All heavy atoms as a GROMACS GRO file, in nm:
protein
  525
    1MET      N    1   8.028  13.315  24.276
    1MET     CA    2   7.926  13.317  24.172
    1MET      C    3   7.982  13.248  24.048
    1MET      O    4   8.096  13.272  24.008
    1MET     CB    5   7.886  13.461  24.141
    1MET     CG    6   7.775  13.471  24.040
    1MET     SD    7   7.712  13.638  24.037
    1MET     CE    8   7.677  13.654  23.866
    2GLY      N    9   7.902  13.167  23.983
    2GLY     CA   10   7.944  13.095  23.863
    2GLY      C   11   7.932  13.179  23.737
    2GLY      O   12   7.894  13.295  23.741
    3ILE      N   13   7.963  13.117  23.628
    3ILE     CA   14   7.957  13.186  23.498
    3ILE      C   15   7.812  13.207  23.456
    3ILE      O   16   7.775  13.310  23.403
    3ILE     CB   17   8.032  13.104  23.392
    3ILE    CG1   18   8.178  13.090  23.430
    3ILE    CG2   19   8.019  13.167  23.254
    3ILE    CD1   20   8.253  12.988  23.349
    4VAL      N   21   7.729  13.106  23.481
    4VAL     CA   22   7.588  13.110  23.440
    4VAL      C   23   7.501  13.133  23.565
    4VAL      O   24   7.500  13.051  23.655
    4VAL     CB   25   7.548  12.979  23.369
    4VAL    CG1   26   7.400  12.978  23.338
    4VAL    CG2   27   7.631  12.959  23.244
    5SER      N   28   7.429  13.243  23.567
    5SER     CA   29   7.340  13.272  23.679
    5SER      C   30   7.216  13.183  23.672
    5SER      O   31   7.160  13.162  23.564
    5SER     CB   32   7.295  13.418  23.676
    5SER     OG   33   7.404  13.503  23.692
    6THR      N   34   7.176  13.132  23.786
    6THR     CA   35   7.058  13.046  23.791
    6THR      C   36   6.941  13.114  23.863
    6THR      O   37   6.835  13.054  23.876
    6THR     CB   38   7.091  12.913  23.862
    6THR    OG1   39   7.139  12.941  23.994
    6THR    CG2   40   7.195  12.834  23.786
    7ASN      N   41   6.960  13.236  23.905
    7ASN     CA   42   6.855  13.307  23.979
    7ASN      C   43   6.790  13.418  23.899
    7ASN      O   44   6.740  13.514  23.955
    7ASN     CB   45   6.912  13.361  24.111
    7ASN     CG   46   7.022  13.463  24.087
    7ASN    OD1   47   7.075  13.475  23.977
    7ASN    ND2   48   7.057  13.536  24.190
    8VAL      N   49   6.789  13.404  23.766
    8VAL     CA   50   6.725  13.504  23.681
    8VAL      C   51   6.626  13.435  23.587
    8VAL      O   52   6.639  13.316  23.557
    8VAL     CB   53   6.830  13.581  23.596
    8VAL    CG1   54   6.923  13.661  23.683
    8VAL    CG2   55   6.908  13.489  23.505
    9SER      N   56   6.528  13.509  23.542
    9SER     CA   57   6.436  13.456  23.442
    9SER      C   58   6.512  13.438  23.311
    9SER      O   59   6.582  13.529  23.268
    9SER     CB   60   6.318  13.550  23.420
    9SER     OG   61   6.242  13.560  23.537
   10TYR      N   62   6.500  13.320  23.251
   10TYR     CA   63   6.579  13.289  23.131
   10TYR      C   64   6.508  13.340  23.007
   10TYR      O   65   6.388  13.321  22.990
   10TYR     CB   66   6.601  13.139  23.122
   10TYR     CG   67   6.731  13.104  23.055
   10TYR    CD1   68   6.851  13.117  23.124
   10TYR    CD2   69   6.736  13.062  22.924
   10TYR    CE1   70   6.972  13.087  23.064
   10TYR    CE2   71   6.855  13.033  22.863
   10TYR     CZ   72   6.975  13.045  22.934
   10TYR     OH   73   7.092  13.016  22.873
   11ASN      N   74   6.582  13.406  22.922
   11ASN     CA   75   6.530  13.453  22.794
   11ASN      C   76   6.646  13.453  22.692
   11ASN      O   77   6.758  13.413  22.724
   11ASN     CB   78   6.464  13.591  22.807
   11ASN     CG   79   6.562  13.696  22.856
   11ASN    OD1   80   6.680  13.696  22.824
   11ASN    ND2   81   6.511  13.789  22.936
   12TYR      N   82   6.620  13.497  22.573
   12TYR     CA   83   6.721  13.493  22.467
   12TYR      C   84   6.843  13.579  22.500
   12TYR      O   85   6.956  13.541  22.472
   12TYR     CB   86   6.657  13.537  22.334
   12TYR     CG   87   6.746  13.514  22.215
   12TYR    CD1   88   6.770  13.387  22.166
   12TYR    CD2   89   6.807  13.621  22.151
   12TYR    CE1   90   6.852  13.365  22.056
   12TYR    CE2   91   6.888  13.601  22.040
   12TYR     CZ   92   6.911  13.474  21.993
   12TYR     OH   93   6.992  13.453  21.886
   13ASP      N   94   6.821  13.696  22.559
   13ASP     CA   95   6.934  13.782  22.596
   13ASP      C   96   7.023  13.717  22.700
   13ASP      O   97   7.145  13.727  22.694
   13ASP     CB   98   6.884  13.918  22.646
   13ASP     CG   99   6.820  14.000  22.536
   13ASP    OD1  100   6.861  13.986  22.418
   13ASP    OD2  101   6.728  14.079  22.567
   14VAL      N  102   6.962  13.649  22.796
   14VAL     CA  103   7.039  13.577  22.898
   14VAL      C  104   7.117  13.463  22.832
   14VAL      O  105   7.235  13.440  22.863
   14VAL     CB  106   6.949  13.525  23.012
   14VAL    CG1  107   7.027  13.439  23.110
   14VAL    CG2  108   6.881  13.641  23.084
   15LEU      N  109   7.053  13.392  22.739
   15LEU     CA  110   7.121  13.287  22.665
   15LEU      C  111   7.246  13.340  22.595
   15LEU      O  112   7.355  13.284  22.606
   15LEU     CB  113   7.028  13.226  22.560
   15LEU     CG  114   7.095  13.136  22.456
   15LEU    CD1  115   7.141  13.006  22.518
   15LEU    CD2  116   7.002  13.111  22.338
   16LEU      N  117   7.233  13.452  22.522
   16LEU     CA  118   7.347  13.512  22.453
   16LEU      C  119   7.459  13.547  22.551
   16LEU      O  120   7.576  13.519  22.527
   16LEU     CB  121   7.304  13.637  22.376
   16LEU     CG  122   7.214  13.614  22.257
   16LEU    CD1  123   7.171  13.748  22.198
   16LEU    CD2  124   7.280  13.528  22.153
   17ASN      N  125   7.422  13.606  22.662
   17ASN     CA  126   7.521  13.643  22.764
   17ASN      C  127   7.592  13.518  22.815
   17ASN      O  128   7.714  13.516  22.830
   17ASN     CB  129   7.453  13.719  22.879
   17ASN     CG  130   7.554  13.768  22.979
   17ASN    OD1  131   7.652  13.834  22.945
   17ASN    ND2  132   7.533  13.732  23.105
   18ASN      N  133   7.517  13.412  22.843
   18ASN     CA  134   7.575  13.287  22.891
   18ASN      C  135   7.670  13.228  22.789
   18ASN      O  136   7.781  13.186  22.823
   18ASN     CB  137   7.468  13.184  22.925
   18ASN     CG  138   7.389  13.221  23.049
   18ASN    OD1  139   7.430  13.303  23.128
   18ASN    ND2  140   7.273  13.159  23.063
   19LEU      N  141   7.629  13.221  22.663
   19LEU     CA  142   7.713  13.164  22.559
   19LEU      C  143   7.847  13.236  22.548
   19LEU      O  144   7.953  13.174  22.547
   19LEU     CB  145   7.642  13.170  22.423
   19LEU     CG  146   7.523  13.079  22.400
   19LEU    CD1  147   7.461  13.106  22.264
   19LEU    CD2  148   7.564  12.933  22.411
   20TYR      N  149   7.842  13.366  22.541
   20TYR     CA  150   7.966  13.442  22.520
   20TYR      C  151   8.050  13.452  22.648
   20TYR      O  152   8.173  13.462  22.642
   20TYR     CB  153   7.936  13.576  22.455
   20TYR     CG  154   7.887  13.552  22.314
   20TYR    CD1  155   7.754  13.569  22.279
   20TYR    CD2  156   7.975  13.504  22.217
   20TYR    CE1  157   7.711  13.542  22.150
   20TYR    CE2  158   7.932  13.477  22.087
   20TYR     CZ  159   7.800  13.496  22.054
   20TYR     OH  160   7.757  13.468  21.928
   21SER      N  161   7.988  13.444  22.765
   21SER     CA  162   8.063  13.438  22.889
   21SER      C  163   8.140  13.306  22.898
   21SER      O  164   8.256  13.303  22.938
   21SER     CB  165   7.971  13.450  23.011
   21SER     OG  166   7.911  13.578  23.016
   22LEU      N  167   8.074  13.197  22.860
   22LEU     CA  168   8.143  13.068  22.856
   22LEU      C  169   8.258  13.068  22.757
   22LEU      O  170   8.367  13.017  22.784
   22LEU     CB  171   8.043  12.955  22.824
   22LEU     CG  172   7.947  12.919  22.934
   22LEU    CD1  173   7.832  12.836  22.880
   22LEU    CD2  174   8.018  12.844  23.046
   23LYS      N  175   8.236  13.128  22.641
   23LYS     CA  176   8.340  13.138  22.537
   23LYS      C  177   8.460  13.217  22.588
   23LYS      O  178   8.575  13.183  22.560
   23LYS     CB  179   8.281  13.201  22.411
   23LYS     CG  180   8.380  13.231  22.304
   23LYS     CD  181   8.418  13.107  22.227
   23LYS     CE  182   8.505  13.144  22.108
   23LYS     NZ  183   8.607  13.046  22.082
   24ASP      N  184   8.436  13.325  22.663
   24ASP     CA  185   8.545  13.405  22.718
   24ASP      C  186   8.630  13.326  22.816
   24ASP      O  187   8.753  13.339  22.818
   24ASP     CB  188   8.490  13.530  22.789
   24ASP     CG  189   8.436  13.634  22.693
   24ASP    OD1  190   8.468  13.627  22.572
   24ASP    OD2  191   8.360  13.721  22.738
   25VAL      N  192   8.566  13.244  22.897
   25VAL     CA  193   8.637  13.166  22.998
   25VAL      C  194   8.705  13.043  22.935
   25VAL      O  195   8.812  13.004  22.975
   25VAL     CB  196   8.542  13.124  23.112
   25VAL    CG1  197   8.609  13.029  23.210
   25VAL    CG2  198   8.489  13.247  23.184
   26TYR      N  199   8.638  12.983  22.836
   26TYR     CA  200   8.688  12.862  22.772
   26TYR      C  201   8.708  12.888  22.621
   26TYR      O  202   8.621  12.858  22.540
   26TYR     CB  203   8.588  12.747  22.792
   26TYR     CG  204   8.559  12.718  22.937
   26TYR    CD1  205   8.436  12.753  22.994
   26TYR    CD2  206   8.654  12.656  23.018
   26TYR    CE1  207   8.409  12.726  23.128
   26TYR    CE2  208   8.627  12.629  23.151
   26TYR     CZ  209   8.506  12.666  23.206
   26TYR     OH  210   8.481  12.639  23.337
   27PRO      N  211   8.822  12.946  22.583
   27PRO     CA  212   8.842  12.987  22.445
   27PRO      C  213   8.844  12.872  22.344
   27PRO      O  214   8.834  12.895  22.224
   27PRO     CB  215   8.976  13.061  22.448
   27PRO     CG  216   9.042  13.018  22.574
   27PRO     CD  217   8.933  12.980  22.669
   28PHE      N  218   8.852  12.747  22.390
   28PHE     CA  219   8.850  12.633  22.298
   28PHE      C  220   8.708  12.599  22.252
   28PHE      O  221   8.690  12.516  22.164
   28PHE     CB  222   8.915  12.510  22.362
   28PHE     CG  223   8.854  12.471  22.493
   28PHE    CD1  224   8.740  12.393  22.498
   28PHE    CD2  225   8.911  12.513  22.612
   28PHE    CE1  226   8.682  12.355  22.620
   28PHE    CE2  227   8.856  12.477  22.734
   28PHE     CZ  228   8.740  12.399  22.737
   29LEU      N  229   8.607  12.665  22.308
   29LEU     CA  230   8.469  12.645  22.265
   29LEU      C  231   8.447  12.716  22.131
   29LEU      O  232   8.495  12.827  22.109
   29LEU     CB  233   8.370  12.702  22.366
   29LEU     CG  234   8.365  12.636  22.502
   29LEU    CD1  235   8.268  12.712  22.592
   29LEU    CD2  236   8.324  12.491  22.491
   30TYR      N  237   8.373  12.651  22.045
   30TYR     CA  238   8.333  12.712  21.918
   30TYR      C  239   8.181  12.725  21.921
   30TYR      O  240   8.111  12.628  21.949
   30TYR     CB  241   8.377  12.627  21.800
   30TYR     CG  242   8.324  12.679  21.668
   30TYR    CD1  243   8.386  12.784  21.603
   30TYR    CD2  244   8.210  12.624  21.611
   30TYR    CE1  245   8.337  12.835  21.484
   30TYR    CE2  246   8.159  12.672  21.492
   30TYR     CZ  247   8.223  12.778  21.429
   30TYR     OH  248   8.173  12.827  21.311
   31ILE      N  249   8.131  12.843  21.895
   31ILE     CA  250   7.987  12.867  21.893
   31ILE      C  251   7.944  12.880  21.747
   31ILE      O  252   7.996  12.965  21.674
   31ILE     CB  253   7.949  12.994  21.970
   31ILE    CG1  254   7.994  12.986  22.115
   31ILE    CG2  255   7.799  13.018  21.961
   31ILE    CD1  256   7.980  13.114  22.192
   32GLY      N  257   7.852  12.795  21.704
   32GLY     CA  258   7.802  12.799  21.568
   32GLY      C  259   7.651  12.819  21.567
   32GLY      O  260   7.584  12.817  21.670
   33ASN      N  261   7.597  12.836  21.448
   33ASN     CA  262   7.456  12.862  21.430
   33ASN      C  263   7.400  12.757  21.333
   33ASN      O  264   7.454  12.739  21.224
   33ASN     CB  265   7.438  13.003  21.373
   33ASN     CG  266   7.296  13.038  21.341
   33ASN    OD1  267   7.205  12.960  21.359
   33ASN    ND2  268   7.276  13.160  21.293
   34ILE      N  269   7.294  12.687  21.375
   34ILE     CA  270   7.236  12.584  21.288
   34ILE      C  271   7.108  12.632  21.220
   34ILE      O  272   7.043  12.556  21.150
   34ILE     CB  273   7.209  12.453  21.364
   34ILE    CG1  274   7.110  12.474  21.478
   34ILE    CG2  275   7.338  12.390  21.411
   34ILE    CD1  276   7.060  12.346  21.541
   35GLY      N  277   7.070  12.756  21.242
   35GLY     CA  278   6.950  12.808  21.178
   35GLY      C  279   6.884  12.912  21.265
   35GLY      O  280   6.944  12.964  21.359
   36ASN      N  281   6.758  12.938  21.237
   36ASN     CA  282   6.682  13.037  21.312
   36ASN      C  283   6.549  12.979  21.360
   36ASN      O  284   6.491  12.894  21.294
   36ASN     CB  285   6.654  13.160  21.226
   36ASN     CG  286   6.780  13.234  21.189
   36ASN    OD1  287   6.867  13.254  21.272
   36ASN    ND2  288   6.792  13.272  21.064
   37SER      N  289   6.506  13.030  21.474
   37SER     CA  290   6.376  12.991  21.528
   37SER      C  291   6.264  13.060  21.449
   37SER      O  292   6.290  13.147  21.365
   37SER     CB  293   6.366  13.029  21.675
   37SER     OG  294   6.352  13.169  21.689
   38VAL      N  295   6.140  13.024  21.478
   38VAL     CA  296   6.026  13.090  21.412
   38VAL      C  297   6.017  13.238  21.451
   38VAL      O  298   5.955  13.316  21.381
   38VAL     CB  299   5.893  13.019  21.442
   38VAL    CG1  300   5.893  12.879  21.384
   38VAL    CG2  301   5.863  13.016  21.590
   39LEU      N  302   6.084  13.275  21.560
   39LEU     CA  303   6.088  13.415  21.602
   39LEU      C  304   6.206  13.489  21.541
   39LEU      O  305   6.226  13.608  21.567
   39LEU     CB  306   6.094  13.425  21.753
   39LEU     CG  307   5.974  13.368  21.829
   39LEU    CD1  308   5.998  13.375  21.980
   39LEU    CD2  309   5.847  13.442  21.792
   40GLY      N  310   6.288  13.418  21.462
   40GLY     CA  311   6.402  13.481  21.398
   40GLY      C  312   6.528  13.479  21.480
   40GLY      O  313   6.630  13.537  21.440
   41ASN      N  314   6.526  13.416  21.598
   41ASN     CA  315   6.645  13.407  21.683
   41ASN      C  316   6.736  13.296  21.632
   41ASN      O  317   6.689  13.192  21.585
   41ASN     CB  318   6.606  13.379  21.828
   41ASN     CG  319   6.527  13.492  21.889
   41ASN    OD1  320   6.548  13.608  21.858
   41ASN    ND2  321   6.436  13.458  21.978
   42LYS      N  322   6.866  13.316  21.644
   42LYS     CA  323   6.962  13.214  21.606
   42LYS      C  324   6.949  13.092  21.698
   42LYS      O  325   6.924  13.106  21.817
   42LYS     CB  326   7.104  13.268  21.614
   42LYS     CG  327   7.135  13.372  21.509
   42LYS     CD  328   7.279  13.417  21.522
   42LYS     CE  329   7.308  13.524  21.419
   42LYS     NZ  330   7.446  13.573  21.430
   43ILE      N  331   6.969  12.973  21.640
   43ILE     CA  332   6.975  12.850  21.716
   43ILE      C  333   7.122  12.809  21.718
   43ILE      O  334   7.181  12.781  21.613
   43ILE     CB  335   6.888  12.739  21.653
   43ILE    CG1  336   6.743  12.785  21.647
   43ILE    CG2  337   6.902  12.610  21.732
   43ILE    CD1  338   6.653  12.691  21.568
   44PHE      N  339   7.182  12.810  21.836
   44PHE     CA  340   7.325  12.791  21.851
   44PHE      C  341   7.363  12.646  21.881
   44PHE      O  342   7.281  12.567  21.928
   44PHE     CB  343   7.379  12.877  21.965
   44PHE     CG  344   7.365  13.024  21.940
   44PHE    CD1  345   7.260  13.095  21.994
   44PHE    CD2  346   7.458  13.091  21.864
   44PHE    CE1  347   7.247  13.231  21.971
   44PHE    CE2  348   7.446  13.227  21.839
   44PHE     CZ  349   7.342  13.296  21.893
   45TYR      N  350   7.488  12.616  21.855
   45TYR     CA  351   7.549  12.492  21.903
   45TYR      C  352   7.691  12.524  21.949
   45TYR      O  353   7.748  12.626  21.910
   45TYR     CB  354   7.550  12.382  21.794
   45TYR     CG  355   7.648  12.405  21.682
   45TYR    CD1  356   7.778  12.356  21.690
   45TYR    CD2  357   7.612  12.476  21.568
   45TYR    CE1  358   7.870  12.377  21.586
   45TYR    CE2  359   7.703  12.496  21.464
   45TYR     CZ  360   7.831  12.447  21.475
   45TYR     OH  361   7.920  12.468  21.374
   46PHE      N  362   7.743  12.436  22.035
   46PHE     CA  363   7.880  12.444  22.084
   46PHE      C  364   7.959  12.330  22.026
   46PHE      O  365   7.911  12.217  22.021
   46PHE     CB  366   7.886  12.426  22.235
   46PHE     CG  367   7.882  12.551  22.316
   46PHE    CD1  368   7.800  12.559  22.425
   46PHE    CD2  369   7.966  12.658  22.288
   46PHE    CE1  370   7.797  12.671  22.503
   46PHE    CE2  371   7.963  12.770  22.364
   46PHE     CZ  372   7.878  12.777  22.474
   47ARG      N  373   8.080  12.355  21.985
   47ARG     CA  374   8.175  12.248  21.955
   47ARG      C  375   8.285  12.261  22.060
   47ARG      O  376   8.342  12.369  22.078
   47ARG     CB  377   8.232  12.260  21.816
   47ARG     CG  378   8.322  12.138  21.782
   47ARG     CD  379   8.371  12.140  21.641
   47ARG     NE  380   8.458  12.256  21.623
   47ARG     CZ  381   8.468  12.324  21.511
   47ARG    NH1  382   8.394  12.294  21.405
   47ARG    NH2  383   8.550  12.426  21.503
   48ILE      N  384   8.310  12.150  22.127
   48ILE     CA  385   8.410  12.150  22.235
   48ILE      C  386   8.526  12.061  22.193
   48ILE      O  387   8.510  11.940  22.182
   48ILE     CB  388   8.348  12.099  22.366
   48ILE    CG1  389   8.227  12.183  22.403
   48ILE    CG2  390   8.452  12.099  22.477
   48ILE    CD1  391   8.147  12.129  22.519
   49GLY      N  392   8.640  12.120  22.166
   49GLY     CA  393   8.758  12.044  22.132
   49GLY      C  394   8.761  12.000  21.987
   49GLY      O  395   8.677  12.035  21.906
   50ARG      N  396   8.863  11.918  21.956
   50ARG     CA  397   8.881  11.865  21.822
   50ARG      C  398   8.927  11.720  21.835
   50ARG      O  399   8.987  11.683  21.934
   50ARG     CB  400   8.989  11.942  21.747
   50ARG     CG  401   8.954  12.086  21.721
   50ARG     CD  402   9.058  12.153  21.636
   50ARG     NE  403   9.191  12.140  21.694
   50ARG     CZ  404   9.269  12.242  21.724
   50ARG    NH1  405   9.228  12.363  21.704
   50ARG    NH2  406   9.390  12.223  21.775
   51GLY      N  407   8.902  11.641  21.737
   51GLY     CA  408   8.948  11.504  21.739
   51GLY      C  409   8.865  11.416  21.646
   51GLY      O  410   8.772  11.462  21.581
   52GLU      N  411   8.901  11.289  21.643
   52GLU     CA  412   8.831  11.195  21.556
   52GLU      C  413   8.691  11.162  21.604
   52GLU      O  414   8.600  11.147  21.524
   52GLU     CB  415   8.913  11.066  21.546
   52GLU     CG  416   9.040  11.083  21.465
   52GLU     CD  417   9.111  10.950  21.447
   52GLU    OE1  418   9.045  10.845  21.450
   52GLU    OE2  419   9.234  10.954  21.431
   53LYS      N  420   8.673  11.149  21.734
   53LYS     CA  421   8.541  11.112  21.787
   53LYS      C  422   8.451  11.235  21.793
   53LYS      O  423   8.494  11.343  21.832
   53LYS     CB  424   8.554  11.052  21.927
   53LYS     CG  425   8.603  10.913  21.928
   53LYS     CD  426   8.582  10.852  22.064
   53LYS     CE  427   8.621  10.706  22.057
   53LYS     NZ  428   8.577  10.634  22.173
   54GLU      N  429   8.327  11.212  21.757
   54GLU     CA  430   8.227  11.318  21.769
   54GLU      C  431   8.111  11.264  21.852
   54GLU      O  432   8.064  11.153  21.830
   54GLU     CB  433   8.174  11.361  21.632
   54GLU     CG  434   8.278  11.431  21.549
   54GLU     CD  435   8.222  11.484  21.419
   54GLU    OE1  436   8.097  11.494  21.406
   54GLU    OE2  437   8.302  11.516  21.331
   55VAL      N  438   8.067  11.343  21.947
   55VAL     CA  439   7.953  11.308  22.032
   55VAL      C  440   7.856  11.424  22.026
   55VAL      O  441   7.894  11.540  22.040
   55VAL     CB  442   7.997  11.284  22.178
   55VAL    CG1  443   7.878  11.252  22.266
   55VAL    CG2  444   8.102  11.173  22.185
   56PHE      N  445   7.728  11.392  22.006
   56PHE     CA  446   7.626  11.496  21.998
   56PHE      C  447   7.533  11.485  22.118
   56PHE      O  448   7.478  11.379  22.144
   56PHE     CB  449   7.544  11.480  21.868
   56PHE     CG  450   7.435  11.581  21.855
   56PHE    CD1  451   7.463  11.711  21.818
   56PHE    CD2  452   7.303  11.546  21.880
   56PHE    CE1  453   7.362  11.805  21.807
   56PHE    CE2  454   7.202  11.640  21.869
   56PHE     CZ  455   7.232  11.769  21.831
   57TYR      N  456   7.521  11.595  22.192
   57TYR     CA  457   7.426  11.604  22.301
   57TYR      C  458   7.322  11.708  22.266
   57TYR      O  459   7.356  11.816  22.218
   57TYR     CB  460   7.494  11.647  22.432
   57TYR     CG  461   7.587  11.544  22.490
   57TYR    CD1  462   7.723  11.551  22.467
   57TYR    CD2  463   7.537  11.441  22.567
   57TYR    CE1  464   7.808  11.457  22.519
   57TYR    CE2  465   7.622  11.347  22.621
   57TYR     CZ  466   7.758  11.354  22.596
   57TYR     OH  467   7.841  11.260  22.649
   58ASN      N  468   7.198  11.680  22.290
   58ASN     CA  469   7.090  11.771  22.260
   58ASN      C  470   7.014  11.800  22.389
   58ASN      O  471   6.963  11.708  22.453
   58ASN     CB  472   6.997  11.710  22.155
   58ASN     CG  473   6.882  11.801  22.119
   58ASN    OD1  474   6.865  11.907  22.176
   58ASN    ND2  475   6.804  11.758  22.023
   59ALA      N  476   7.008  11.926  22.426
   59ALA     CA  477   6.934  11.966  22.544
   59ALA      C  478   6.831  12.069  22.502
   59ALA      O  479   6.854  12.190  22.502
   59ALA     CB  480   7.028  12.025  22.650
   60SER      N  481   6.717  12.022  22.459
   60SER     CA  482   6.615  12.113  22.407
   60SER      C  483   6.486  12.096  22.487
   60SER      O  484   6.467  11.999  22.558
   60SER     CB  485   6.590  12.086  22.260
   60SER     OG  486   6.543  11.956  22.240
   61PHE      N  487   6.400  12.190  22.470
   61PHE     CA  488   6.269  12.181  22.533
   61PHE      C  489   6.167  12.249  22.444
   61PHE      O  490   6.201  12.328  22.356
   61PHE     CB  491   6.270  12.244  22.674
   61PHE     CG  492   6.293  12.392  22.672
   61PHE    CD1  493   6.187  12.480  22.669
   61PHE    CD2  494   6.422  12.444  22.672
   61PHE    CE1  495   6.207  12.616  22.667
   61PHE    CE2  496   6.443  12.581  22.669
   61PHE     CZ  497   6.337  12.666  22.667
   62HIS      N  498   6.045  12.219  22.466
   62HIS     CA  499   5.938  12.280  22.389
   62HIS      C  500   5.847  12.355  22.488
   62HIS      O  501   5.801  12.298  22.586
   62HIS     CB  502   5.858  12.174  22.313
   62HIS     CG  503   5.758  12.233  22.221
   62HIS    ND1  504   5.633  12.268  22.260
   62HIS    CD2  505   5.767  12.265  22.091
   62HIS    CE1  506   5.566  12.318  22.159
   62HIS    NE2  507   5.645  12.318  22.055
   63ALA      N  508   5.823  12.479  22.459
   63ALA     CA  509   5.738  12.561  22.546
   63ALA      C  510   5.597  12.568  22.490
   63ALA      O  511   5.578  12.562  22.368
   63ALA     CB  512   5.796  12.701  22.560
   64LYS      N  513   5.502  12.577  22.578
   64LYS     CA  514   5.364  12.598  22.535
   64LYS      C  515   5.348  12.740  22.486
   64LYS      O  516   5.397  12.833  22.547
   64LYS     CB  517   5.270  12.576  22.654
   64LYS     CG  518   5.197  12.447  22.651
   64LYS     CD  519   5.104  12.442  22.770
   64LYS     CE  520   4.974  12.379  22.730
   64LYS     NZ  521   4.886  12.367  22.844
   65GLY      N  522   5.284  12.756  22.372
   65GLY     CA  523   5.266  12.890  22.315
   65GLY      C  524   5.147  12.952  22.368
   65GLY      O  525   5.091  13.029  22.412
   0.00000   0.00000   0.00000
């Protein structure tokens, strides 16, 4: 079984569990907050490693309300 389960319905609680499980396994990850959603949930980002080069990947989606 991997760190992130793919056989569960995804929600904010599952997201939090995934983020902190990844952080536990990979301590070089930095989890930050760029703001809050309209529902008041934190919007997270990961920083992986350190160095001169910076690369930004965005994996977002928009759900129908």
